[in-house]
Jmol script that loads the backbone (N, CA, C; Angstrom):
load data "model"
ATOM      1  N   VAL A   1      -5.705  12.756  17.694  1.00  0.00           N
ATOM      2  CA  VAL A   1      -6.909  13.284  17.087  1.00  0.00           C
ATOM      3  C   VAL A   1      -8.040  13.121  18.093  1.00  0.00           C
ATOM      4  N   GLN A   2      -8.916  14.131  18.195  1.00  0.00           N
ATOM      5  CA  GLN A   2     -10.045  14.063  19.117  1.00  0.00           C
ATOM      6  C   GLN A   2     -11.345  13.909  18.340  1.00  0.00           C
ATOM      7  N   ASN A   3     -12.253  13.096  18.890  1.00  0.00           N
ATOM      8  CA  ASN A   3     -13.559  12.955  18.254  1.00  0.00           C
ATOM      9  C   ASN A   3     -14.536  13.971  18.840  1.00  0.00           C
ATOM     10  N   ASP A   4     -15.840  13.831  18.517  1.00  0.00           N
ATOM     11  CA  ASP A   4     -16.819  14.839  18.931  1.00  0.00           C
ATOM     12  C   ASP A   4     -17.094  14.853  20.435  1.00  0.00           C
ATOM     13  N   VAL A   5     -16.725  13.814  21.188  1.00  0.00           N
ATOM     14  CA  VAL A   5     -16.897  13.805  22.635  1.00  0.00           C
ATOM     15  C   VAL A   5     -15.587  14.139  23.336  1.00  0.00           C
ATOM     16  N   MET A   6     -14.646  14.688  22.600  1.00  0.00           N
ATOM     17  CA  MET A   6     -13.346  15.135  23.107  1.00  0.00           C
ATOM     18  C   MET A   6     -12.490  13.996  23.667  1.00  0.00           C
ATOM     19  N   ARG A   7     -12.690  12.790  23.153  1.00  0.00           N
ATOM     20  CA  ARG A   7     -11.829  11.671  23.528  1.00  0.00           C
ATOM     21  C   ARG A   7     -10.772  11.506  22.446  1.00  0.00           C
ATOM     22  N   PHE A   8      -9.601  11.128  22.866  1.00  0.00           N
ATOM     23  CA  PHE A   8      -8.539  10.917  21.892  1.00  0.00           C
ATOM     24  C   PHE A   8      -8.746   9.584  21.184  1.00  0.00           C
ATOM     25  N   VAL A   9      -8.634   9.607  19.865  1.00  0.00           N
ATOM     26  CA  VAL A   9      -8.845   8.427  19.044  1.00  0.00           C
ATOM     27  C   VAL A   9      -7.617   8.253  18.162  1.00  0.00           C
ATOM     28  N   LEU A  10      -7.296   7.008  17.861  1.00  0.00           N
ATOM     29  CA  LEU A  10      -6.205   6.764  16.927  1.00  0.00           C
ATOM     30  C   LEU A  10      -6.631   7.187  15.534  1.00  0.00           C
ATOM     31  N   ALA A  11      -5.722   7.749  14.772  1.00  0.00           N
ATOM     32  CA  ALA A  11      -6.061   8.334  13.473  1.00  0.00           C
ATOM     33  C   ALA A  11      -6.529   7.288  12.471  1.00  0.00           C
ATOM     34  N   HIS A  12      -6.083   6.038  12.563  1.00  0.00           N
ATOM     35  CA  HIS A  12      -6.487   5.047  11.564  1.00  0.00           C
ATOM     36  C   HIS A  12      -7.912   4.545  11.773  1.00  0.00           C
ATOM     37  N   TYR A  13      -8.576   4.911  12.874  1.00  0.00           N
ATOM     38  CA  TYR A  13      -9.973   4.552  13.062  1.00  0.00           C
ATOM     39  C   TYR A  13     -10.911   5.532  12.362  1.00  0.00           C
ATOM     40  N   LEU A  14     -10.435   6.688  11.991  1.00  0.00           N
ATOM     41  CA  LEU A  14     -11.254   7.675  11.303  1.00  0.00           C
ATOM     42  C   LEU A  14     -11.255   7.391   9.807  1.00  0.00           C
ATOM     43  N   TYR A  15     -12.344   7.752   9.138  1.00  0.00           N
ATOM     44  CA  TYR A  15     -12.447   7.519   7.702  1.00  0.00           C
ATOM     45  C   TYR A  15     -11.612   8.534   6.944  1.00  0.00           C
ATOM     46  N   THR A  16     -10.793   8.058   6.052  1.00  0.00           N
ATOM     47  CA  THR A  16     -10.036   8.943   5.169  1.00  0.00           C
ATOM     48  C   THR A  16     -10.466   8.644   3.743  1.00  0.00           C
ATOM     49  N   PRO A  17     -10.974   9.621   3.022  1.00  0.00           N
ATOM     50  CA  PRO A  17     -11.442   9.375   1.661  1.00  0.00           C
ATOM     51  C   PRO A  17     -10.300   8.986   0.734  1.00  0.00           C
ATOM     52  N   GLN A  18     -10.618   8.126  -0.227  1.00  0.00           N
ATOM     53  CA  GLN A  18      -9.637   7.680  -1.205  1.00  0.00           C
ATOM     54  C   GLN A  18     -10.123   8.045  -2.591  1.00  0.00           C
ATOM     55  N   LYS A  19      -9.207   8.039  -3.554  1.00  0.00           N
ATOM     56  CA  LYS A  19      -9.575   8.357  -4.932  1.00  0.00           C
ATOM     57  C   LYS A  19      -9.422   7.134  -5.816  1.00  0.00           C
ATOM     58  N   CYS A  20     -10.281   7.056  -6.824  1.00  0.00           N
ATOM     59  CA  CYS A  20     -10.194   5.997  -7.812  1.00  0.00           C
ATOM     60  C   CYS A  20      -8.943   6.220  -8.653  1.00  0.00           C
ATOM     61  N   SER A  21      -8.171   5.165  -8.879  1.00  0.00           N
ATOM     62  CA  SER A  21      -6.927   5.292  -9.635  1.00  0.00           C
ATOM     63  C   SER A  21      -7.173   5.541 -11.118  1.00  0.00           C
ATOM     64  N   THR A  22      -8.325   5.108 -11.644  1.00  0.00           N
ATOM     65  CA  THR A  22      -8.583   5.280 -13.066  1.00  0.00           C
ATOM     66  C   THR A  22      -9.264   6.598 -13.399  1.00  0.00           C
ATOM     67  N   SER A  23     -10.205   7.062 -12.546  1.00  0.00           N
ATOM     68  CA  SER A  23     -10.967   8.265 -12.883  1.00  0.00           C
ATOM     69  C   SER A  23     -10.702   9.450 -11.958  1.00  0.00           C
ATOM     70  N   ASN A  24      -9.935   9.263 -10.893  1.00  0.00           N
ATOM     71  CA  ASN A  24      -9.644  10.305  -9.903  1.00  0.00           C
ATOM     72  C   ASN A  24     -10.881  10.763  -9.139  1.00  0.00           C
ATOM     73  N   ARG A  25     -11.977  10.001  -9.194  1.00  0.00           N
ATOM     74  CA  ARG A  25     -13.186  10.316  -8.447  1.00  0.00           C
ATOM     75  C   ARG A  25     -13.038   9.845  -7.006  1.00  0.00           C
ATOM     76  N   THR A  26     -13.599  10.566  -6.048  1.00  0.00           N
ATOM     77  CA  THR A  26     -13.510  10.190  -4.644  1.00  0.00           C
ATOM     78  C   THR A  26     -14.377   8.967  -4.370  1.00  0.00           C
ATOM     79  N   ILE A  27     -13.817   7.986  -3.662  1.00  0.00           N
ATOM     80  CA  ILE A  27     -14.555   6.788  -3.274  1.00  0.00           C
ATOM     81  C   ILE A  27     -15.204   7.065  -1.926  1.00  0.00           C
ATOM     82  N   ASP A  28     -16.538   7.019  -1.876  1.00  0.00           N
ATOM     83  CA  ASP A  28     -17.274   7.295  -0.645  1.00  0.00           C
ATOM     84  C   ASP A  28     -17.187   6.120   0.319  1.00  0.00           C
ATOM     85  N   ALA A  29     -17.522   6.377   1.579  1.00  0.00           N
ATOM     86  CA  ALA A  29     -17.493   5.328   2.599  1.00  0.00           C
ATOM     87  C   ALA A  29     -18.557   4.269   2.341  1.00  0.00           C
ATOM     88  N   LYS A  30     -19.681   4.659   1.745  1.00  0.00           N
ATOM     89  CA  LYS A  30     -20.771   3.718   1.495  1.00  0.00           C
ATOM     90  C   LYS A  30     -20.742   3.152   0.082  1.00  0.00           C
ATOM     91  N   ASP A  31     -19.694   3.389  -0.657  1.00  0.00           N
ATOM     92  CA  ASP A  31     -19.575   2.872  -2.020  1.00  0.00           C
ATOM     93  C   ASP A  31     -19.109   1.420  -1.949  1.00  0.00           C
ATOM     94  N   HIS A  32     -20.060   0.500  -2.037  1.00  0.00           N
ATOM     95  CA  HIS A  32     -19.748  -0.916  -1.874  1.00  0.00           C
ATOM     96  C   HIS A  32     -19.280  -1.563  -3.172  1.00  0.00           C
ATOM     97  N   ALA A  33     -19.258  -0.821  -4.256  1.00  0.00           N
ATOM     98  CA  ALA A  33     -18.788  -1.358  -5.529  1.00  0.00           C
ATOM     99  C   ALA A  33     -17.365  -0.896  -5.804  1.00  0.00           C
ATOM    100  N   SER A  34     -16.555  -0.826  -4.765  1.00  0.00           N
ATOM    101  CA  SER A  34     -15.173  -0.391  -4.946  1.00  0.00           C
ATOM    102  C   SER A  34     -14.226  -1.405  -4.329  1.00  0.00           C
ATOM    103  N   ILE A  35     -13.035  -1.474  -4.889  1.00  0.00           N
ATOM    104  CA  ILE A  35     -12.018  -2.387  -4.373  1.00  0.00           C
ATOM    105  C   ILE A  35     -10.709  -1.634  -4.220  1.00  0.00           C
ATOM    106  N   GLN A  36      -9.844  -2.159  -3.389  1.00  0.00           N
ATOM    107  CA  GLN A  36      -8.493  -1.629  -3.269  1.00  0.00           C
ATOM    108  C   GLN A  36      -7.535  -2.803  -3.334  1.00  0.00           C
ATOM    109  N   ILE A  37      -6.561  -2.715  -4.228  1.00  0.00           N
ATOM    110  CA  ILE A  37      -5.570  -3.768  -4.414  1.00  0.00           C
ATOM    111  C   ILE A  37      -4.211  -3.208  -4.041  1.00  0.00           C
ATOM    112  N   SER A  38      -3.482  -3.929  -3.214  1.00  0.00           N
ATOM    113  CA  SER A  38      -2.127  -3.524  -2.848  1.00  0.00           C
ATOM    114  C   SER A  38      -1.139  -4.410  -3.600  1.00  0.00           C
ATOM    115  N   MET A  39      -0.291  -3.783  -4.396  1.00  0.00           N
ATOM    116  CA  MET A  39       0.738  -4.507  -5.146  1.00  0.00           C
ATOM    117  C   MET A  39       2.075  -4.280  -4.459  1.00  0.00           C
ATOM    118  N   THR A  40       2.931  -5.267  -4.498  1.00  0.00           N
ATOM    119  CA  THR A  40       4.230  -5.166  -3.861  1.00  0.00           C
ATOM    120  C   THR A  40       5.335  -5.208  -4.910  1.00  0.00           C
ATOM    121  N   GLU A  41       6.466  -4.641  -4.569  1.00  0.00           N
ATOM    122  CA  GLU A  41       7.631  -4.715  -5.445  1.00  0.00           C
ATOM    123  C   GLU A  41       8.508  -5.870  -4.983  1.00  0.00           C
ATOM    124  N   VAL A  42       9.081  -6.579  -5.948  1.00  0.00           N
ATOM    125  CA  VAL A  42       9.942  -7.720  -5.653  1.00  0.00           C
ATOM    126  C   VAL A  42      11.282  -7.481  -6.326  1.00  0.00           C
ATOM    127  N   ASP A  43      12.365  -7.728  -5.593  1.00  0.00           N
ATOM    128  CA  ASP A  43      13.697  -7.624  -6.187  1.00  0.00           C
ATOM    129  C   ASP A  43      13.865  -8.711  -7.239  1.00  0.00           C
ATOM    130  N   LYS A  44      14.466  -8.364  -8.376  1.00  0.00           N
ATOM    131  CA  LYS A  44      14.618  -9.326  -9.468  1.00  0.00           C
ATOM    132  C   LYS A  44      15.628 -10.419  -9.144  1.00  0.00           C
ATOM    133  N   VAL A  45      16.731 -10.053  -8.524  1.00  0.00           N
ATOM    134  CA  VAL A  45      17.796 -11.039  -8.311  1.00  0.00           C
ATOM    135  C   VAL A  45      17.428 -12.057  -7.225  1.00  0.00           C
ATOM    136  N   PRO A  46      17.186 -11.645  -5.971  1.00  0.00           N
ATOM    137  CA  PRO A  46      16.861 -12.681  -4.987  1.00  0.00           C
ATOM    138  C   PRO A  46      15.389 -13.101  -5.028  1.00  0.00           C
ATOM    139  N   GLY A  47      14.513 -12.282  -5.644  1.00  0.00           N
ATOM    140  CA  GLY A  47      13.092 -12.610  -5.705  1.00  0.00           C
ATOM    141  C   GLY A  47      12.380 -12.438  -4.379  1.00  0.00           C
ATOM    142  N   ARG A  48      12.807 -11.449  -3.614  1.00  0.00           N
ATOM    143  CA  ARG A  48      12.221 -11.216  -2.295  1.00  0.00           C
ATOM    144  C   ARG A  48      11.469  -9.891  -2.245  1.00  0.00           C
ATOM    145  N   PHE A  49      10.513  -9.832  -1.338  1.00  0.00           N
ATOM    146  CA  PHE A  49       9.720  -8.637  -1.072  1.00  0.00           C
ATOM    147  C   PHE A  49      10.618  -7.567  -0.456  1.00  0.00           C
ATOM    148  N   ASN A  50      10.540  -6.315  -0.970  1.00  0.00           N
ATOM    149  CA  ASN A  50      11.433  -5.260  -0.478  1.00  0.00           C
ATOM    150  C   ASN A  50      10.704  -4.148   0.279  1.00  0.00           C
ATOM    151  N   ASP A  51       9.595  -4.458   0.933  1.00  0.00           N
ATOM    152  CA  ASP A  51       8.853  -3.531   1.802  1.00  0.00           C
ATOM    153  C   ASP A  51       8.263  -2.323   1.085  1.00  0.00           C
ATOM    154  N   CYS A  52       8.050  -2.383  -0.197  1.00  0.00           N
ATOM    155  CA  CYS A  52       7.407  -1.289  -0.936  1.00  0.00           C
ATOM    156  C   CYS A  52       6.033  -1.761  -1.402  1.00  0.00           C
ATOM    157  N   LEU A  53       4.985  -1.083  -0.935  1.00  0.00           N
ATOM    158  CA  LEU A  53       3.619  -1.392  -1.354  1.00  0.00           C
ATOM    159  C   LEU A  53       3.039  -0.208  -2.108  1.00  0.00           C
ATOM    160  N   GLN A  54       2.220  -0.510  -3.106  1.00  0.00           N
ATOM    161  CA  GLN A  54       1.536   0.527  -3.854  1.00  0.00           C
ATOM    162  C   GLN A  54       0.065   0.129  -3.928  1.00  0.00           C
ATOM    163  N   ALA A  55      -0.824   1.020  -3.493  1.00  0.00           N
ATOM    164  CA  ALA A  55      -2.253   0.714  -3.441  1.00  0.00           C
ATOM    165  C   ALA A  55      -2.976   1.348  -4.625  1.00  0.00           C
ATOM    166  N   PHE A  56      -3.899   0.589  -5.201  1.00  0.00           N
ATOM    167  CA  PHE A  56      -4.728   1.063  -6.303  1.00  0.00           C
ATOM    168  C   PHE A  56      -6.183   0.897  -5.892  1.00  0.00           C
ATOM    169  N   GLY A  57      -6.966   1.964  -6.004  1.00  0.00           N
ATOM    170  CA  GLY A  57      -8.387   1.905  -5.689  1.00  0.00           C
ATOM    171  C   GLY A  57      -9.205   2.078  -6.956  1.00  0.00           C
ATOM    172  N   CYS A  58     -10.249   1.252  -7.117  1.00  0.00           N
ATOM    173  CA  CYS A  58     -11.087   1.318  -8.316  1.00  0.00           C
ATOM    174  C   CYS A  58     -12.555   1.225  -7.932  1.00  0.00           C
ATOM    175  N   ILE A  59     -13.380   1.992  -8.630  1.00  0.00           N
ATOM    176  CA  ILE A  59     -14.825   1.885  -8.492  1.00  0.00           C
ATOM    177  C   ILE A  59     -15.291   0.957  -9.601  1.00  0.00           C
ATOM    178  N   LEU A  60     -15.935  -0.151  -9.237  1.00  0.00           N
ATOM    179  CA  LEU A  60     -16.249  -1.197 -10.204  1.00  0.00           C
ATOM    180  C   LEU A  60     -17.259  -0.760 -11.251  1.00  0.00           C
ATOM    181  N   GLU A  61     -18.208   0.089 -10.916  1.00  0.00           N
ATOM    182  CA  GLU A  61     -19.216   0.483 -11.899  1.00  0.00           C
ATOM    183  C   GLU A  61     -18.600   1.260 -13.054  1.00  0.00           C
ATOM    184  N   GLU A  62     -17.505   1.972 -12.814  1.00  0.00           N
ATOM    185  CA  GLU A  62     -16.853   2.704 -13.897  1.00  0.00           C
ATOM    186  C   GLU A  62     -16.084   1.771 -14.816  1.00  0.00           C
ATOM    187  N   ILE A  63     -15.612   0.652 -14.295  1.00  0.00           N
ATOM    188  CA  ILE A  63     -14.876  -0.299 -15.114  1.00  0.00           C
ATOM    189  C   ILE A  63     -15.838  -1.140 -15.941  1.00  0.00           C
ATOM    190  N   LEU A  64     -16.973  -1.537 -15.350  1.00  0.00           N
ATOM    191  CA  LEU A  64     -17.898  -2.443 -16.016  1.00  0.00           C
ATOM    192  C   LEU A  64     -18.757  -1.764 -17.072  1.00  0.00           C
ATOM    193  N   TYR A  65     -19.013  -0.469 -16.935  1.00  0.00           N
ATOM    194  CA  TYR A  65     -19.915   0.200 -17.878  1.00  0.00           C
ATOM    195  C   TYR A  65     -19.179   1.130 -18.783  1.00  0.00           C
TER     196      TYR A  65
END
end "model"
wireframe off; spacefill off
backbone 0.3
color backbone group
């Protein structure tokens, strides 16, 4: 990916918008009342982490009001 000065940048340094899991509203970059929680799946029998993560994003003002 190239930035505005035509230098190559890694893609994870660029902002990618996310959506709130409860309301489907876009979470802005300057929205400081938002959180993201990553939950993991665990195998029942051995009780070990199986490399599956699921991320949930929430805007706190929508939950509190």
